[in-house]
C-alpha positions, -999 to 999 in steps of 0.1 A, spaced: 97 101 58 97 129 31 70 123 8 79 106 -31 64 103 -63 49 75 -82 30 70 -112 2 48 -119 1 28 -156 -28 29 -175 -38 -10 -161 -41 10 -129 -5 -2 -111 11 16 -80 49 6 -78 51 19 -44 93 26 -36 113 0 -16 120 20 14 89 28 23 79 -12 14 105 -20 35 95 5 60 61 -6 66 64 -38 64 52 -49 29 59 -78 8 45 -95 -24 9 -113 -24 3 -94 10 -33 -80 11 -35 -45 16 -66 -30 27 -79 5 5 -93 33 17 -100 69 1 -109 94 27 -111 136 23 -89 131 -4 -68 108 6 -57 67 -9 -50 52 24 -36 19 20 -20 -3 56 -19 -40 57 -53 -59 54 -59 -77 90 -49 -114 85 -83 -134 95 -86 -153 130 -81 -195 129 -98 -211 158 
């Protein structure tokens, strides 16, 4: 996938393009883990809590 442009609003919100959300399996309300490493912001679904 080619890089896509996005803009952060004044509240710090970033809209992830629908094609990226679809390919990544992201859904509204889904918790995400964010990481800043070596100049790159990484976003991935947060692990689900383990239930016993």
